[in-house]
N, C-alpha and C positions, 0 to 999 in steps of 0.2 A: 526701474525698467522703462525703457522708451518704446514707442510704437512707430514703426516705419510703414507707410503705405506706398506700395509699388504699383503704379498705374501703367499698364502696358497697352499701347494704342496701335499695335500692329497685329494683323491676322497671320502674318508669315513668321510664326514664332521660331521655326527651325532655320530659316534663311534670312531672318531679320537682323540687320546690322545694329539697329538701335537696341533690340532685345539682347543681342550678344554682349554689348557693352554694359547694359544695365544689369544683366545677370552676373557679369564679372564684378561689378560694384557690389552686388548683394553677397556674393561669396566672400569678398574681402570684408565687408561690413559685419558679417556674422562672426568672423574671427576676432574683430576688435570689440564687438558688442554681443557676446554670446547670450546675454540674458534678455536682449530686446525682442519684442514681438514684431514679426514681419508679415504683413498681409499683402497678397498679390491680387490685383483686380485687373483682369483682361477685359477691356470694354467691348471686345468682339465676342466674348463668351458670356459675359455678365448679362443677366436678364434685366436690362435697364427699363424703368417705367417710361411709357410714352409721355412726352410733354404735349398732349393733344388738347382737345376741347375741354374735357372735365378738369384737367390739371390747370390749364390756363384760366378757366373760370374760377377755380379754387384760389389761384394766386390773387386775382383781382377782388375776389370776395374778402380775402384777408386785408388787402390794401384799403378797401372801403369799409372795413369793420362790419361786414354783414354776416349773416348766418349761412353756413355751408349746407348744401344738400348732401344726402348720403353718398351719391356718386362722386361729388366733388371731394368729400371727406376721404373716401377710399383712394381716390387718385392722389390726393395730397399726402397721404400717409406714405405712399411709395416714394415721393419726392423727398420727404423728410428723412426717410430711412437712408437714402443715398447721402444726403447732407450730413446726417449724424455720423455715419461711418467715416466720411471724409474729415470732419472736424475733430473726431476722436483721436486722430493721429498726431504725433509730435513732429514727424519728419516725413518728407515726401520725395519720391523718385518717379520721374515720368519718362517713358521711352516713346518717342513719337517720330514716325517717318513723315516726310513731306509728300503730300498728295495734291497735285494740281496747284503747286506753289503755296499750299496752306496745310491744313491738318486733316486727318481722316474724319469722316462724317460721324463715326461712333464716338470719337473723342469730343466732337462739337456737341453731340447730344448730351454726353456726360456733363460737360461744362454748363450747358443750358439748364440742367437740373440743379447744379450746384449754386449758380449765381442768382440768389434770391434775396430780395430786400428783407431785412430783419434777421437773416440767417448768416449770410456771408458778407453783407455790406449794409450800410445805412445811409440815409440822406437827411440833412437838415439845412434850413435856409442860412444858418450861421456858418456852418462848416463845409457845406456841400457834401460830396460823397466821401464816405470813410469805410475802409475795409475792416472786417471783423475777425479775419483769420490772421492773427499777428504773432510775431516772435517765433516763427517756425521756418526752418530752412527747406528749400526746394532745389533738387538737382534735376535738370532736364537734359536728356540725351537725344540729340537731333540727328537724323540720317537723311541725306539728300542725294539724289542721283547725279545732280550737277553741282557746280560751284557758284556760290553767291557771295563773294567776298565784299566786305565793306568798301565803299568808294568806287566799286565797279558798276558798269551799266546793268549787270545782272542783279545787283542788290535790290533794285526796285521790285523784282519778282518774288522776293523772299517775304511772303506773308505768314510764314510758319513761325519763325522766332518772334516777329513783331506782335502777332496775335497772342501767342502763349504768354509772353512776358507782360503784355499790357493787361490781359484779363486776370492773371494771377496777382499782379501788383494792384489791380483794382480792388481785389477782395482782401488785400492786406499784406501780401508777401513783399518783403524787402530783401531778404537773403536768398537770391536766386543765382545758382551756378549753372553753367552749361558746358556740355561736351558736344562738339559738332563733328560728325563723320561725313566728309564730302571730298571728292565725288565717289559715289558707290557704283555708278554706271558709266559716266561720261568718259573716263580714262581707262576703262577695262578692268577685268577681275583682279589682276595682280596689284594694281594701285589701290583698288577697293580693299583688298585683304590687308595691305600694309597700313592703310589709314585706320582700318578697324582695330588692328593690333596696337597701334599708337594710342588710340582712344581707350582701349582696354587698360593699358598701363596708367593712363591718366585717371581713369575711374578707380582703379585700385588705390592710387595715392589719395584721391579725394575721400575715400571711405575711411581713412585713418582718423580724420578729425570731424567727420560729419555728425 
């Protein structure tokens, strides 16, 4: 039995194009993998721990091999809980809309909790940075109001895909697949609906061998 973690990064669950495509993937995945465990984590509904003063101090206390205070220990347990849930999965699905050319702030908060030395990456003078979450596939569903095709002037504004792929590759992911729904606004609702339906069919096909 495998474990799939579905990370939803849109608060517009009913009208979200990325969620609609990701949900279609989940429906098909269940048919092909009826015994797998699927966990859904909506970063806008999850009570994510704050990565604030005590948590930051706890991080550097670990790095410098010093003893935690009780406040630091309590804060760090929350961070560790998020990391443990993430690392316990075998496969990952991420649904992410573009916000201001990048990603929603709650997804960034989640990623900032995950990316910790000794947990999801390591560093040595000999090898440099090495990711610790290896051998696991990730499918990312991207939705964007405009179009940012490779080679176009608009491509430079696309910090969504660039950041997501870079940060997940940094922590060890190599098998990263993507589905892009664009434009969802720029060309009107009819084009957006057509693009969403095409993406849904692609998602169902990818679920077969994921």
